[in-house]
py3Dmol code that shows the C-alpha trace and the ligand (Angstrom):
import py3Dmol

protein = """\
ATOM      1  CA  MET A   1       0.000   0.000   0.000  1.00  0.00           C
ATOM      2  CA  THR A   2       1.413   3.383  -0.963  1.00  0.00           C
ATOM      3  CA  SER A   3       2.177   5.842   1.841  1.00  0.00           C
ATOM      4  CA  ARG A   4       1.863   9.203   0.083  1.00  0.00           C
ATOM      5  CA  ILE A   5      -0.239  10.956  -2.524  1.00  0.00           C
ATOM      6  CA  SER A   6       0.056  14.324  -4.280  1.00  0.00           C
ATOM      7  CA  LEU A   7      -3.096  16.041  -5.514  1.00  0.00           C
ATOM      8  CA  LYS A   8      -4.030  19.349  -7.075  1.00  0.00           C
ATOM      9  CA  SER A   9      -7.109  21.121  -5.758  1.00  0.00           C
ATOM     10  CA  ALA A  10      -8.769  23.660  -8.037  1.00  0.00           C
ATOM     11  CA  ALA A  11     -10.339  27.019  -7.208  1.00  0.00           C
ATOM     12  CA  LYS A  12     -13.929  27.784  -8.195  1.00  0.00           C
ATOM     13  CA  ILE A  13     -15.793  30.839  -9.397  1.00  0.00           C
ATOM     14  CA  ASN A  14     -19.482  31.617  -9.061  1.00  0.00           C
ATOM     15  CA  LEU A  15     -21.077  32.241 -12.425  1.00  0.00           C
ATOM     16  CA  TYR A  16     -24.289  32.862 -10.501  1.00  0.00           C
ATOM     17  CA  LEU A  17     -25.071  33.539  -6.823  1.00  0.00           C
ATOM     18  CA  GLU A  18     -28.593  34.430  -5.736  1.00  0.00           C
ATOM     19  CA  ILE A  19     -29.636  34.620  -2.088  1.00  0.00           C
ATOM     20  CA  THR A  20     -33.210  33.376  -1.955  1.00  0.00           C
ATOM     21  CA  GLY A  21     -33.889  33.184   1.790  1.00  0.00           C
ATOM     22  CA  ASN A  22     -32.663  33.649   5.348  1.00  0.00           C
ATOM     23  CA  ARG A  23     -32.415  30.350   7.220  1.00  0.00           C
ATOM     24  CA  PRO A  24     -33.053  30.052  10.954  1.00  0.00           C
ATOM     25  CA  ASP A  25     -29.630  28.386  11.372  1.00  0.00           C
ATOM     26  CA  GLY A  26     -27.945  31.658  10.317  1.00  0.00           C
ATOM     27  CA  TYR A  27     -27.086  30.378   6.835  1.00  0.00           C
ATOM     28  CA  HIS A  28     -28.836  31.524   3.667  1.00  0.00           C
ATOM     29  CA  ASP A  29     -30.763  29.658   1.006  1.00  0.00           C
ATOM     30  CA  LEU A  30     -28.796  30.017  -2.181  1.00  0.00           C
ATOM     31  CA  VAL A  31     -29.015  29.289  -5.888  1.00  0.00           C
ATOM     32  CA  MET A  32     -25.524  29.183  -7.353  1.00  0.00           C
ATOM     33  CA  VAL A  33     -23.793  28.043 -10.498  1.00  0.00           C
ATOM     34  CA  LEU A  34     -20.268  26.972  -9.587  1.00  0.00           C
ATOM     35  CA  GLN A  35     -17.377  26.392 -11.944  1.00  0.00           C
ATOM     36  CA  SER A  36     -13.943  24.845 -11.297  1.00  0.00           C
ATOM     37  CA  ILE A  37     -11.045  26.811 -12.776  1.00  0.00           C
ATOM     38  CA  ASP A  38      -7.420  25.959 -13.499  1.00  0.00           C
ATOM     39  CA  LEU A  39      -5.908  27.894 -10.610  1.00  0.00           C
ATOM     40  CA  CYS A  40      -4.758  25.155  -8.244  1.00  0.00           C
ATOM     41  CA  ASP A  41      -3.025  24.426  -4.938  1.00  0.00           C
ATOM     42  CA  ARG A  42      -0.914  21.293  -4.502  1.00  0.00           C
ATOM     43  CA  LEU A  43      -1.306  19.004  -1.519  1.00  0.00           C
ATOM     44  CA  ASP A  44       1.211  16.339  -0.510  1.00  0.00           C
ATOM     45  CA  ILE A  45      -0.485  13.936   1.881  1.00  0.00           C
ATOM     46  CA  ARG A  46       1.564  11.332   3.752  1.00  0.00           C
ATOM     47  CA  LYS A  47       0.930   8.610   6.320  1.00  0.00           C
ATOM     48  CA  ILE A  48       3.039   9.067   9.459  1.00  0.00           C
ATOM     49  CA  GLY A  49       3.795   6.750  12.363  1.00  0.00           C
ATOM     50  CA  THR A  50       2.141   8.774  15.144  1.00  0.00           C
ATOM     51  CA  ASP A  51      -1.543   9.685  15.560  1.00  0.00           C
ATOM     52  CA  GLU A  52      -0.906  13.355  14.873  1.00  0.00           C
ATOM     53  CA  ILE A  53      -2.204  15.589  12.089  1.00  0.00           C
ATOM     54  CA  GLN A  54       0.615  17.856  10.895  1.00  0.00           C
ATOM     55  CA  VAL A  55      -0.082  20.723   8.484  1.00  0.00           C
ATOM     56  CA  THR A  56       2.509  22.892   6.751  1.00  0.00           C
ATOM     57  CA  CYS A  57       2.096  25.563   4.081  1.00  0.00           C
ATOM     58  CA  ASN A  58       4.479  27.589   1.915  1.00  0.00           C
ATOM     59  CA  ASN A  59       2.370  30.712   2.615  1.00  0.00           C
ATOM     60  CA  PRO A  60       2.962  32.003   6.179  1.00  0.00           C
ATOM     61  CA  GLU A  61      -0.470  33.679   6.215  1.00  0.00           C
ATOM     62  CA  VAL A  62      -2.226  30.311   6.144  1.00  0.00           C
ATOM     63  CA  PRO A  63      -2.942  29.057   9.675  1.00  0.00           C
ATOM     64  CA  CYS A  64      -1.473  25.569  10.133  1.00  0.00           C
ATOM     65  CA  ASP A  65      -3.331  24.769  13.349  1.00  0.00           C
ATOM     66  CA  ARG A  66      -6.695  23.122  14.014  1.00  0.00           C
ATOM     67  CA  THR A  67      -8.493  25.993  12.253  1.00  0.00           C
ATOM     68  CA  ASN A  68      -7.091  24.951   8.882  1.00  0.00           C
ATOM     69  CA  LEU A  69      -9.783  23.245   6.835  1.00  0.00           C
ATOM     70  CA  VAL A  70      -7.390  20.461   5.861  1.00  0.00           C
ATOM     71  CA  TYR A  71      -6.794  19.758   9.558  1.00  0.00           C
ATOM     72  CA  LYS A  72     -10.574  19.633  10.109  1.00  0.00           C
ATOM     73  CA  ALA A  73     -10.992  17.285   7.138  1.00  0.00           C
ATOM     74  CA  ALA A  74      -8.276  14.941   8.417  1.00  0.00           C
ATOM     75  CA  ALA A  75      -9.667  15.058  11.984  1.00  0.00           C
ATOM     76  CA  LEU A  76     -13.149  14.178  10.730  1.00  0.00           C
ATOM     77  CA  MET A  77     -11.798  11.164   8.856  1.00  0.00           C
ATOM     78  CA  GLN A  78      -9.728  10.072  11.878  1.00  0.00           C
ATOM     79  CA  SER A  79     -12.821  10.251  14.078  1.00  0.00           C
ATOM     80  CA  VAL A  80     -14.793   7.991  11.714  1.00  0.00           C
ATOM     81  CA  TYR A  81     -11.853   5.704  10.799  1.00  0.00           C
ATOM     82  CA  PRO A  82      -9.658   5.603  13.950  1.00  0.00           C
ATOM     83  CA  ASP A  83      -7.320   3.039  12.356  1.00  0.00           C
ATOM     84  CA  ILE A  84      -5.943   5.474   9.816  1.00  0.00           C
ATOM     85  CA  GLY A  85      -3.501   7.019  12.302  1.00  0.00           C
ATOM     86  CA  GLY A  86      -1.302  10.047  11.652  1.00  0.00           C
ATOM     87  CA  ILE A  87      -1.326  12.275   8.570  1.00  0.00           C
ATOM     88  CA  GLU A  88       1.083  14.910   7.309  1.00  0.00           C
ATOM     89  CA  ILE A  89      -0.302  17.455   4.834  1.00  0.00           C
ATOM     90  CA  ALA A  90       1.910  19.963   3.018  1.00  0.00           C
ATOM     91  CA  ILE A  91       0.021  22.705   1.148  1.00  0.00           C
ATOM     92  CA  ASP A  92       1.638  24.550  -1.728  1.00  0.00           C
ATOM     93  CA  LYS A  93      -0.696  27.550  -1.903  1.00  0.00           C
ATOM     94  CA  GLN A  94      -1.266  29.343  -5.193  1.00  0.00           C
ATOM     95  CA  ILE A  95      -4.975  30.191  -4.790  1.00  0.00           C
ATOM     96  CA  PRO A  96      -5.279  33.607  -3.100  1.00  0.00           C
ATOM     97  CA  MET A  97      -7.112  33.805   0.222  1.00  0.00           C
ATOM     98  CA  GLY A  98     -10.173  35.874   1.071  1.00  0.00           C
ATOM     99  CA  ALA A  99     -10.749  35.849  -2.655  1.00  0.00           C
ATOM    100  CA  GLY A 100     -14.107  34.098  -3.070  1.00  0.00           C
ATOM    101  CA  LEU A 101     -12.275  31.279  -4.867  1.00  0.00           C
ATOM    102  CA  ALA A 102     -12.848  28.598  -2.183  1.00  0.00           C
ATOM    103  CA  GLY A 103      -9.150  27.792  -1.860  1.00  0.00           C
ATOM    104  CA  GLY A 104      -9.479  26.400   1.661  1.00  0.00           C
ATOM    105  CA  SER A 105     -12.593  24.436   0.735  1.00  0.00           C
ATOM    106  CA  SER A 106     -10.888  22.825  -2.240  1.00  0.00           C
ATOM    107  CA  ASN A 107      -7.890  21.880  -0.060  1.00  0.00           C
ATOM    108  CA  ALA A 108     -10.265  20.165   2.381  1.00  0.00           C
ATOM    109  CA  ALA A 109     -11.953  18.287  -0.469  1.00  0.00           C
ATOM    110  CA  ALA A 110      -8.545  17.073  -1.683  1.00  0.00           C
ATOM    111  CA  VAL A 111      -7.727  15.765   1.799  1.00  0.00           C
ATOM    112  CA  LEU A 112     -10.985  13.763   1.906  1.00  0.00           C
ATOM    113  CA  VAL A 113     -10.242  12.308  -1.534  1.00  0.00           C
ATOM    114  CA  GLY A 114      -6.574  11.739  -0.660  1.00  0.00           C
ATOM    115  CA  ILE A 115      -7.360   9.886   2.583  1.00  0.00           C
ATOM    116  CA  ASP A 116      -9.957   7.751   0.805  1.00  0.00           C
ATOM    117  CA  ARG A 117      -7.359   6.757  -1.770  1.00  0.00           C
ATOM    118  CA  LEU A 118      -4.354   6.369   0.554  1.00  0.00           C
ATOM    119  CA  TRP A 119      -6.193   4.131   3.013  1.00  0.00           C
ATOM    120  CA  GLU A 120      -8.262   2.434   0.280  1.00  0.00           C
ATOM    121  CA  LEU A 121     -11.510   3.187   2.093  1.00  0.00           C
ATOM    122  CA  GLY A 122     -13.573   2.709  -1.079  1.00  0.00           C
ATOM    123  CA  LEU A 123     -15.881   5.663  -0.429  1.00  0.00           C
ATOM    124  CA  THR A 124     -18.375   6.686  -3.108  1.00  0.00           C
ATOM    125  CA  GLN A 125     -18.528  10.280  -4.306  1.00  0.00           C
ATOM    126  CA  SER A 126     -21.817  10.653  -2.467  1.00  0.00           C
ATOM    127  CA  GLN A 127     -20.216   9.479   0.817  1.00  0.00           C
ATOM    128  CA  LEU A 128     -17.311  11.876   0.287  1.00  0.00           C
ATOM    129  CA  CYS A 129     -19.821  14.696  -0.297  1.00  0.00           C
ATOM    130  CA  ASP A 130     -21.607  13.812   2.963  1.00  0.00           C
ATOM    131  CA  PHE A 131     -18.319  14.212   4.863  1.00  0.00           C
ATOM    132  CA  ALA A 132     -17.601  17.401   2.915  1.00  0.00           C
ATOM    133  CA  ALA A 133     -20.963  18.924   3.853  1.00  0.00           C
ATOM    134  CA  GLN A 134     -20.090  18.488   7.544  1.00  0.00           C
ATOM    135  CA  LEU A 135     -17.024  20.695   7.011  1.00  0.00           C
ATOM    136  CA  GLY A 136     -18.467  23.545   4.938  1.00  0.00           C
ATOM    137  CA  SER A 137     -21.113  24.452   2.379  1.00  0.00           C
ATOM    138  CA  ASP A 138     -18.730  24.836  -0.595  1.00  0.00           C
ATOM    139  CA  ILE A 139     -16.787  21.647   0.064  1.00  0.00           C
ATOM    140  CA  PRO A 140     -19.147  19.079  -1.578  1.00  0.00           C
ATOM    141  CA  PHE A 141     -18.813  21.011  -4.843  1.00  0.00           C
ATOM    142  CA  CYS A 142     -15.047  20.961  -4.434  1.00  0.00           C
ATOM    143  CA  VAL A 143     -15.192  17.142  -4.238  1.00  0.00           C
ATOM    144  CA  THR A 144     -17.142  16.823  -7.484  1.00  0.00           C
ATOM    145  CA  GLY A 145     -16.013  19.933  -9.397  1.00  0.00           C
ATOM    146  CA  GLY A 146     -16.772  20.818 -12.999  1.00  0.00           C
ATOM    147  CA  THR A 147     -19.945  22.840 -13.509  1.00  0.00           C
ATOM    148  CA  ALA A 148     -22.850  22.478 -11.070  1.00  0.00           C
ATOM    149  CA  LEU A 149     -26.045  24.057  -9.841  1.00  0.00           C
ATOM    150  CA  ALA A 150     -25.893  24.349  -6.053  1.00  0.00           C
ATOM    151  CA  THR A 151     -28.910  24.972  -3.834  1.00  0.00           C
ATOM    152  CA  GLY A 152     -29.703  24.723  -0.120  1.00  0.00           C
ATOM    153  CA  ARG A 153     -26.713  26.199   1.729  1.00  0.00           C
ATOM    154  CA  GLY A 154     -24.753  25.403  -1.408  1.00  0.00           C
ATOM    155  CA  GLU A 155     -24.324  21.730  -0.569  1.00  0.00           C
ATOM    156  CA  VAL A 156     -27.205  20.319  -2.688  1.00  0.00           C
ATOM    157  CA  LEU A 157     -25.611  19.742  -6.074  1.00  0.00           C
ATOM    158  CA  SER A 158     -26.955  19.011  -9.541  1.00  0.00           C
ATOM    159  CA  PRO A 159     -24.281  18.504 -12.176  1.00  0.00           C
ATOM    160  CA  LEU A 160     -24.528  20.651 -15.311  1.00  0.00           C
ATOM    161  CA  PRO A 161     -23.009  19.916 -18.721  1.00  0.00           C
ATOM    162  CA  ASP A 162     -19.248  20.529 -18.728  1.00  0.00           C
ATOM    163  CA  LEU A 163     -18.106  23.967 -19.801  1.00  0.00           C
ATOM    164  CA  LYS A 164     -14.883  22.797 -21.388  1.00  0.00           C
ATOM    165  CA  ASP A 165     -13.303  25.923 -22.792  1.00  0.00           C
ATOM    166  CA  LEU A 166     -14.568  28.905 -20.888  1.00  0.00           C
ATOM    167  CA  VAL A 167     -11.713  31.442 -21.056  1.00  0.00           C
ATOM    168  CA  LEU A 168     -11.314  33.583 -17.976  1.00  0.00           C
ATOM    169  CA  VAL A 169      -9.339  36.530 -16.685  1.00  0.00           C
ATOM    170  CA  ILE A 170      -9.146  36.256 -12.886  1.00  0.00           C
ATOM    171  CA  CYS A 171      -8.277  39.496 -11.050  1.00  0.00           C
ATOM    172  CA  LYS A 172      -7.482  39.615  -7.322  1.00  0.00           C
ATOM    173  CA  PRO A 173      -6.539  42.961  -5.732  1.00  0.00           C
ATOM    174  CA  ARG A 174      -3.598  42.139  -3.447  1.00  0.00           C
ATOM    175  CA  GLN A 175      -4.625  44.353  -0.561  1.00  0.00           C
ATOM    176  CA  ILE A 176      -8.285  43.334  -0.377  1.00  0.00           C
ATOM    177  CA  ALA A 177      -9.356  40.111   1.342  1.00  0.00           C
ATOM    178  CA  ILE A 178     -13.019  39.727   2.210  1.00  0.00           C
ATOM    179  CA  ALA A 179     -14.448  37.544   4.957  1.00  0.00           C
ATOM    180  CA  THR A 180     -17.357  35.544   3.580  1.00  0.00           C
ATOM    181  CA  ALA A 181     -19.277  35.734   6.885  1.00  0.00           C
ATOM    182  CA  TRP A 182     -19.104  39.548   6.843  1.00  0.00           C
ATOM    183  CA  ALA A 183     -20.589  39.717   3.331  1.00  0.00           C
ATOM    184  CA  TYR A 184     -23.556  37.474   4.156  1.00  0.00           C
ATOM    185  CA  GLN A 185     -24.178  39.134   7.538  1.00  0.00           C
ATOM    186  CA  THR A 186     -24.164  42.576   5.912  1.00  0.00           C
ATOM    187  CA  PHE A 187     -26.563  41.394   3.204  1.00  0.00           C
ATOM    188  CA  ARG A 188     -28.898  40.192   5.954  1.00  0.00           C
ATOM    189  CA  SER A 189     -28.555  43.230   8.245  1.00  0.00           C
ATOM    190  CA  GLN A 190     -29.224  45.608   5.347  1.00  0.00           C
ATOM    191  CA  GLY A 191     -32.448  43.711   4.580  1.00  0.00           C
ATOM    192  CA  LEU A 192     -31.420  43.260   0.933  1.00  0.00           C
ATOM    193  CA  LEU A 193     -33.464  40.084   0.491  1.00  0.00           C
ATOM    194  CA  ALA A 194     -36.621  42.211   0.539  1.00  0.00           C
ATOM    195  CA  THR A 195     -35.354  44.299  -2.381  1.00  0.00           C
ATOM    196  CA  SER A 196     -34.239  41.362  -4.542  1.00  0.00           C
ATOM    197  CA  GLN A 197     -33.159  42.471  -7.987  1.00  0.00           C
ATOM    198  CA  VAL A 198     -33.949  39.193  -9.684  1.00  0.00           C
ATOM    199  CA  LYS A 199     -36.941  37.691  -7.891  1.00  0.00           C
ATOM    200  CA  ASN A 200     -39.465  36.175 -10.311  1.00  0.00           C
ATOM    201  CA  GLN A 201     -37.129  36.735 -13.252  1.00  0.00           C
ATOM    202  CA  ASN A 202     -36.026  33.099 -13.485  1.00  0.00           C
ATOM    203  CA  LEU A 203     -32.519  34.346 -14.140  1.00  0.00           C
ATOM    204  CA  SER A 204     -30.928  31.188 -12.721  1.00  0.00           C
ATOM    205  CA  SER A 205     -33.035  29.015 -15.064  1.00  0.00           C
ATOM    206  CA  GLN A 206     -31.865  31.121 -17.985  1.00  0.00           C
ATOM    207  CA  MET A 207     -28.250  30.671 -16.875  1.00  0.00           C
ATOM    208  CA  VAL A 208     -28.748  26.907 -16.651  1.00  0.00           C
ATOM    209  CA  ALA A 209     -30.435  26.840 -20.084  1.00  0.00           C
ATOM    210  CA  ALA A 210     -27.546  28.830 -21.571  1.00  0.00           C
ATOM    211  CA  ILE A 211     -25.036  26.322 -20.173  1.00  0.00           C
ATOM    212  CA  ALA A 212     -27.125  23.372 -21.382  1.00  0.00           C
ATOM    213  CA  SER A 213     -27.453  24.829 -24.873  1.00  0.00           C
ATOM    214  CA  GLY A 214     -23.854  23.827 -25.710  1.00  0.00           C
ATOM    215  CA  GLY A 215     -22.079  24.897 -28.846  1.00  0.00           C
ATOM    216  CA  GLU A 216     -19.604  27.638 -29.559  1.00  0.00           C
ATOM    217  CA  SER A 217     -21.765  30.512 -28.416  1.00  0.00           C
ATOM    218  CA  THR A 218     -22.345  29.094 -24.925  1.00  0.00           C
ATOM    219  CA  ALA A 219     -19.918  31.582 -23.366  1.00  0.00           C
ATOM    220  CA  VAL A 220     -21.686  34.486 -25.060  1.00  0.00           C
ATOM    221  CA  LYS A 221     -25.089  33.236 -23.940  1.00  0.00           C
ATOM    222  CA  LEU A 222     -24.208  32.517 -20.319  1.00  0.00           C
ATOM    223  CA  SER A 223     -22.368  35.817 -19.948  1.00  0.00           C
ATOM    224  CA  ARG A 224     -25.737  37.596 -20.232  1.00  0.00           C
ATOM    225  CA  PHE A 225     -26.934  35.926 -17.053  1.00  0.00           C
ATOM    226  CA  LEU A 226     -23.919  36.408 -14.748  1.00  0.00           C
ATOM    227  CA  TYR A 227     -25.269  37.519 -11.390  1.00  0.00           C
ATOM    228  CA  ASN A 228     -24.029  37.836  -7.818  1.00  0.00           C
ATOM    229  CA  ASP A 229     -26.228  39.205  -5.012  1.00  0.00           C
ATOM    230  CA  LEU A 230     -23.177  39.792  -2.805  1.00  0.00           C
ATOM    231  CA  GLU A 231     -21.982  42.514  -5.192  1.00  0.00           C
ATOM    232  CA  ARG A 232     -24.762  44.593  -3.634  1.00  0.00           C
ATOM    233  CA  VAL A 233     -22.893  44.729  -0.325  1.00  0.00           C
ATOM    234  CA  VAL A 234     -19.269  44.303  -1.364  1.00  0.00           C
ATOM    235  CA  LEU A 235     -18.987  46.761  -4.263  1.00  0.00           C
ATOM    236  CA  PRO A 236     -20.382  49.770  -2.330  1.00  0.00           C
ATOM    237  CA  ALA A 237     -18.025  48.968   0.586  1.00  0.00           C
ATOM    238  CA  TYR A 238     -14.972  48.575  -1.709  1.00  0.00           C
ATOM    239  CA  PRO A 239     -15.093  51.232  -4.466  1.00  0.00           C
ATOM    240  CA  GLU A 240     -11.747  49.900  -5.807  1.00  0.00           C
ATOM    241  CA  LEU A 241     -13.509  46.627  -6.651  1.00  0.00           C
ATOM    242  CA  HIS A 242     -16.339  48.467  -8.339  1.00  0.00           C
ATOM    243  CA  ALA A 243     -13.773  50.383 -10.390  1.00  0.00           C
ATOM    244  CA  LEU A 244     -11.974  47.133 -11.276  1.00  0.00           C
ATOM    245  CA  LYS A 245     -15.212  45.566 -12.499  1.00  0.00           C
ATOM    246  CA  ASN A 246     -15.962  48.653 -14.597  1.00  0.00           C
ATOM    247  CA  ARG A 247     -12.447  48.564 -16.082  1.00  0.00           C
ATOM    248  CA  LEU A 248     -12.978  44.926 -17.068  1.00  0.00           C
ATOM    249  CA  LEU A 249     -16.345  45.736 -18.648  1.00  0.00           C
ATOM    250  CA  GLU A 250     -14.670  48.496 -20.689  1.00  0.00           C
ATOM    251  CA  GLN A 251     -12.424  45.821 -22.225  1.00  0.00           C
ATOM    252  CA  GLU A 252     -13.670  43.616 -25.005  1.00  0.00           C
ATOM    253  CA  CYS A 253     -14.987  40.917 -22.667  1.00  0.00           C
ATOM    254  CA  LEU A 254     -18.231  38.945 -22.752  1.00  0.00           C
ATOM    255  CA  GLY A 255     -19.051  39.787 -19.134  1.00  0.00           C
ATOM    256  CA  ALA A 256     -17.483  40.444 -15.730  1.00  0.00           C
ATOM    257  CA  MET A 257     -18.600  39.577 -12.199  1.00  0.00           C
ATOM    258  CA  MET A 258     -17.366  39.230  -8.624  1.00  0.00           C
ATOM    259  CA  SER A 259     -16.805  35.632  -7.502  1.00  0.00           C
ATOM    260  CA  GLY A 260     -18.461  34.565  -4.227  1.00  0.00           C
ATOM    261  CA  SER A 261     -17.937  37.217  -1.566  1.00  0.00           C
ATOM    262  CA  GLY A 262     -14.957  38.695  -3.448  1.00  0.00           C
ATOM    263  CA  SER A 263     -12.457  40.148  -3.724  1.00  0.00           C
ATOM    264  CA  THR A 264     -11.861  38.350  -7.032  1.00  0.00           C
ATOM    265  CA  ILE A 265     -13.476  39.870 -10.083  1.00  0.00           C
ATOM    266  CA  PHE A 266     -13.398  37.685 -13.195  1.00  0.00           C
ATOM    267  CA  ALA A 267     -14.075  38.396 -16.834  1.00  0.00           C
ATOM    268  CA  ILE A 268     -15.121  35.929 -19.537  1.00  0.00           C
ATOM    269  CA  ALA A 269     -13.226  36.371 -22.794  1.00  0.00           C
ATOM    270  CA  ALA A 270     -14.046  35.161 -26.297  1.00  0.00           C
ATOM    271  CA  ASP A 271     -10.649  33.454 -26.667  1.00  0.00           C
ATOM    272  CA  LEU A 272      -7.181  33.206 -25.136  1.00  0.00           C
ATOM    273  CA  ASP A 273      -5.780  35.972 -27.297  1.00  0.00           C
ATOM    274  CA  ARG A 274      -8.420  38.411 -26.109  1.00  0.00           C
ATOM    275  CA  ALA A 275      -7.959  37.229 -22.511  1.00  0.00           C
ATOM    276  CA  GLN A 276      -4.218  37.994 -22.675  1.00  0.00           C
ATOM    277  CA  LYS A 277      -4.968  41.496 -23.952  1.00  0.00           C
ATOM    278  CA  ILE A 278      -7.480  42.086 -21.160  1.00  0.00           C
ATOM    279  CA  ALA A 279      -4.973  40.809 -18.588  1.00  0.00           C
ATOM    280  CA  GLU A 280      -2.272  43.165 -19.879  1.00  0.00           C
ATOM    281  CA  ALA A 281      -4.669  46.117 -19.749  1.00  0.00           C
ATOM    282  CA  ILE A 282      -5.762  45.352 -16.171  1.00  0.00           C
ATOM    283  CA  GLN A 283      -2.479  44.273 -14.545  1.00  0.00           C
ATOM    284  CA  THR A 284      -1.005  46.727 -12.041  1.00  0.00           C
ATOM    285  CA  ASP A 285       1.327  46.295  -9.059  1.00  0.00           C
ATOM    286  CA  ASP A 286      -1.776  46.052  -6.856  1.00  0.00           C
ATOM    287  CA  ILE A 287      -3.694  43.423  -8.825  1.00  0.00           C
ATOM    288  CA  ASP A 288      -2.736  39.799  -9.416  1.00  0.00           C
ATOM    289  CA  VAL A 289      -4.115  38.615 -12.752  1.00  0.00           C
ATOM    290  CA  TRP A 290      -4.344  35.069 -14.141  1.00  0.00           C
ATOM    291  CA  VAL A 291      -5.570  33.946 -17.535  1.00  0.00           C
ATOM    292  CA  GLY A 292      -7.218  30.577 -17.132  1.00  0.00           C
ATOM    293  CA  LYS A 293      -9.837  28.128 -18.259  1.00  0.00           C
ATOM    294  CA  SER A 294     -12.707  26.149 -16.852  1.00  0.00           C
ATOM    295  CA  LEU A 295     -12.010  22.617 -15.617  1.00  0.00           C
ATOM    296  CA  VAL A 296     -14.306  19.584 -15.683  1.00  0.00           C
ATOM    297  CA  ARG A 297     -13.117  18.316 -12.274  1.00  0.00           C
ATOM    298  CA  SER A 298     -11.542  19.898  -9.211  1.00  0.00           C
ATOM    299  CA  ILE A 299      -9.204  17.249  -7.762  1.00  0.00           C
ATOM    300  CA  PHE A 300      -6.348  15.945  -9.929  1.00  0.00           C
ATOM    301  CA  ASP A 301      -3.311  13.727  -9.566  1.00  0.00           C
ATOM    302  CA  VAL A 302      -0.140  15.804  -9.797  1.00  0.00           C
TER     303      VAL A 302
END
"""
ligand_1 = """\
31
ATP
P -14.606 31.156 0.026
O -14.721 31.361 -1.444
O -14.943 29.747 0.464
O -15.250 32.215 0.837
P -12.064 32.379 0.195
O -11.541 32.310 -1.201
O -12.689 33.664 0.583
O -13.068 31.200 0.401
P -10.105 30.820 1.604
O -8.862 30.721 0.780
O -10.947 29.591 1.632
O -10.914 32.101 1.178
O -9.663 31.230 3.084
C -10.455 31.970 3.944
C -9.831 31.867 5.340
O -9.891 30.513 5.763
C -8.371 32.256 5.378
O -8.233 33.590 5.750
C -7.756 31.298 6.391
O -7.575 31.899 7.647
C -8.754 30.168 6.554
N -8.256 28.867 6.086
C -8.450 27.695 6.684
N -7.918 26.681 5.987
C -7.356 27.201 4.875
C -6.645 26.643 3.775
N -6.392 25.336 3.668
N -6.247 27.497 2.818
C -6.509 28.816 2.918
N -7.147 29.391 3.944
C -7.578 28.602 4.931
"""
view = py3Dmol.view(width=600, height=400)
view.addModel(protein, "pdb")
view.setStyle({"model": 0}, {"cartoon": {"style": "trace"}})
view.addModel(ligand_1, "xyz")
view.setStyle({"model": 1}, {"stick": {}})
view.zoomTo()
view.show()
């Protein structure tokens, strides 16, 4: 039996995020369209002799204690499968934090998948998603990846047809990290649900239909239905992000939108050439920019 495994865990963007209700448990009812993208962290997972969980990361800003989602994922698996013993996890972090790209969530998903494979537990994807849902709302999607409609807290997933060649420009202002909890709490405290901009418009169904339509013009079609309710709280609080989105829209892109609770703003481009031009126009010392593509999964062997 092998004693180590190396996996890549992919970031995600939200092509669509609508808050449809306040839940009594403090969470929100959501309708989201999630998409894996080729901006990835690497995780080296190794069996060790002791019972400990050891986490290291190349980025000193990432907490390596029990608060790290990979630690929580490993601890959950240890509690259910006490025989698995100690685990060492080294994270090579490329996905920016506080970015709305679910970097931590995708790391946790990779640890669940990695432990399943290393210890040959034989878990189904549905069982892995059940564990993932105990750790966080975005984590089941990070187990399955690709393109999916997410409802409930975000953990109820329906796969959508793969978006194979969506070309993206991903922009993350270096100095702005946004706490997801703050964005949702502010949305709730400002009573923004009552002034929904999209209620009864069936915008999410139109987004899903655009994705299902397939063909070369899919990117053009879906770009019309990009939507994110959290822009209503984040963009007024961070005028620099609003300005960044407007700068992207001034470029020849198909659409631009904030991902999750920000601070990433992404643009969809017609092709790689155009994406490179947009990236060059947007890049400054304060903004990290990646040109990337959609992925059909989120966890990969290195
Ligand atoms: P989301 O899109 O899920 O809101 P995010 O892109 O805003 O996520 P993450 O990279 O998931 O941000 O990190 C948010 C916070 O979670 C970090 O500030 C960090 O303290 C904590 N964290 C816990 N585990 C990890 C991890 N493995 N990688 C990065 N951050 C982690």
